[in-house]
C-alpha positions in Angstrom: 60.9 -30.7 131.8 60.7 -28.2 133.9 63.9 -28.3 134.9 65.2 -27.5 131.3 62.6 -25.0 130.7 63.5 -22.6 134.2 67.5 -22.9 132.6 65.9 -21.5 129.4 64.5 -18.8 131.5 67.3 -17.9 133.7 69.6 -17.9 130.7 67.4 -15.4 129.4 67.6 -12.9 132.6 70.1 -10.2 132.3 72.0 -9.2 134.6 71.5 -5.7 136.2 74.7 -3.6 135.0 75.8 -1.1 138.0 76.2 3.1 137.4 79.4 3.5 136.6 81.3 5.4 139.2 82.8 8.0 136.7 78.7 8.9 136.1 77.8 9.4 139.8 80.8 11.4 140.5 79.5 13.8 136.8 76.0 13.6 138.5 77.0 14.6 142.6 79.0 17.2 141.0 76.1 18.6 138.7 74.0 18.9 142.2 76.7 20.3 144.3 77.5 23.1 141.4 73.4 23.8 141.1 73.3 23.9 144.7 75.7 26.3 145.2 74.4 28.6 142.6 71.1 28.9 144.2 72.7 29.3 147.5 74.6 32.2 146.2 71.2 33.4 144.9 68.9 33.5 147.5 72.1 34.9 149.4 71.8 38.1 146.7 68.5 38.2 147.3 68.7 38.5 151.3 71.3 40.3 151.9 72.0 42.9 149.1 68.5 43.4 147.2 66.9 42.8 150.9 66.3 46.4 151.6 65.6 47.6 148.0 62.8 45.0 147.7 61.3 44.7 151.5 60.8 48.8 150.5 59.1 48.7 146.8 56.7 45.9 148.9 56.0 48.1 151.0 55.3 51.3 148.5 52.7 48.3 146.9 51.1 47.2 150.3 50.5 51.0 152.9 49.7 53.8 152.2 50.8 56.5 154.2 47.7 59.5 155.0 47.4 62.6 157.0 44.4 62.7 158.6 43.7 66.3 159.1 42.4 67.5 162.6 38.9 69.6 163.1 39.8 72.8 163.1 38.8 74.7 166.7 36.0 77.4 167.2 36.3 81.0 167.4 33.4 82.8 169.9 32.9 86.4 171.0 32.9 87.4 175.2 29.3 86.3 175.3 29.6 82.8 173.6 28.8 83.1 170.1 30.0 81.4 167.7 31.8 83.1 165.0 33.9 80.5 163.2 33.5 76.8 162.9 34.5 73.6 161.1 32.2 71.1 159.5 33.0 68.0 158.2 33.2 67.2 154.4 35.7 64.5 152.3 38.3 64.7 150.6 38.6 62.1 147.8 41.8 60.8 146.6 42.7 57.1 144.4 45.2 54.9 144.0 46.0 54.9 140.2 47.9 51.3 140.8 44.1 49.7 141.7 42.9 50.7 137.9 45.5 48.4 136.8 44.4 44.9 135.5 46.3 41.9 135.4 45.8 39.3 132.4 47.9 36.9 130.8 47.5 37.6 127.8 49.5 41.5 127.6 47.3 42.8 125.0 44.1 42.0 126.9 45.6 43.4 130.0 46.5 46.5 128.4 43.2 47.1 126.9 41.2 45.9 130.1 43.2 48.7 131.9 42.7 51.3 129.4 38.6 50.4 129.4 38.6 50.7 133.6 41.0 53.7 133.7 38.3 55.5 131.4 35.8 54.3 133.0 36.7 55.8 136.5 38.1 59.2 134.9 34.8 59.4 133.2 32.8 58.9 136.7 35.0 60.9 138.7 34.7 63.9 136.2 30.9 64.0 135.9 30.4 63.9 139.5 33.0 66.6 140.7 32.4 68.7 137.7 35.9 68.0 136.8 38.0 68.2 133.3 38.1 64.1 132.0 41.4 64.7 130.6 43.1 66.3 133.4 41.5 62.8 135.7 42.3 61.0 133.0 45.8 61.4 133.8 45.9 61.6 137.4 44.3 57.9 136.9 47.0 56.9 134.7 49.9 58.2 137.3 52.5 56.2 138.3 52.2 58.0 141.8 50.8 56.1 145.0 47.8 58.1 145.5 46.2 61.3 143.7 44.1 63.7 145.0 40.5 64.3 143.0 38.9 67.0 144.9 38.7 68.6 148.4 36.1 69.5 151.1 33.0 67.6 149.4 29.8 67.8 150.7 28.0 65.0 151.6 25.6 64.7 148.7 28.4 64.6 146.2 30.1 61.7 148.5 27.0 59.4 148.6 26.3 59.9 144.5 29.8 58.7 144.2 29.5 55.7 146.6 26.7 54.7 144.2 28.4 55.7 141.4 30.9 52.7 143.0 28.4 50.0 143.4 26.7 50.4 140.4 30.0 50.6 138.5 31.7 47.8 140.5 34.6 49.7 141.4 35.6 48.5 144.7 39.0 49.3 144.8 41.5 52.5 144.4 39.2 55.9 145.6 39.1 56.7 148.8 36.7 59.1 151.0 38.6 60.2 153.4 37.4 62.4 156.3 38.5 66.2 156.1 36.6 69.5 157.7 35.3 72.9 155.9 35.6 76.3 157.5 32.0 78.2 158.1 30.9 81.8 159.3 27.4 81.4 160.7 27.3 85.5 160.1 28.7 85.6 156.9 31.0 88.8 156.1 29.9 90.2 159.7 33.5 91.2 161.2 35.7 89.3 158.3 38.8 91.9 158.8 38.5 90.5 162.2 38.0 86.7 162.2 39.7 86.4 159.3 39.6 83.1 156.5 41.5 80.6 156.1 42.3 78.6 152.6 41.5 75.6 151.3 44.3 73.9 153.5 42.2 75.1 156.8 45.2 77.4 157.1 44.7 80.6 158.9 45.3 83.3 156.3 43.9 86.1 157.3 43.0 87.9 160.8 42.1 85.6 164.4 42.3 82.6 162.0 45.6 83.6 161.3 47.5 85.0 164.1 45.8 82.4 166.4 46.8 79.6 163.8 48.8 77.2 165.1 46.3 77.0 168.3 43.4 76.3 166.2 44.4 73.9 163.5 45.9 71.6 166.0 48.3 68.4 165.3 47.8 66.5 162.0 48.0 62.7 162.6 
């Protein structure tokens, strides 16, 4: 009885069929084609588009800034200071930092516009600027937009407080700058001269010795 049962079980077993050779060849060809396409694509990205992609990545990840040197002082023959510089700040923004990413395109646009309007409102209020002008700068495609120059410390502190309250941690830059001042006001101004908003000498000693007074930007 046991032998008969084993025979029946063996009869029910179906031997594994070997995979036809033409299927193996077809699969191998497909794999070779896919591998070749991937190789070509990688080569194209690396050697043809490599420099372009590297430049785009660099623009997104780095930012070139010119650090203005502190302008030299002017003294009279008795050593009294006739012109000097006081530390101030330049406020700039990186518009790309105000673009919000979201899986849903409509949500991303809404959140981006909401953030852009909030930033524009805050900056225009703090620095007494036109809202529409600042909003255009916030929406700009440029890597950097200058919002205000030669900003005094009280406004800088106000900006920092606003950023903290509104949780804006990126996109707004506070860079050290300097502002020209004259201890004796307009006294001898026709001789000492004056500078422009970019701290370049425009008249008098400030203009004649501008190269020596301005220093070198970094």
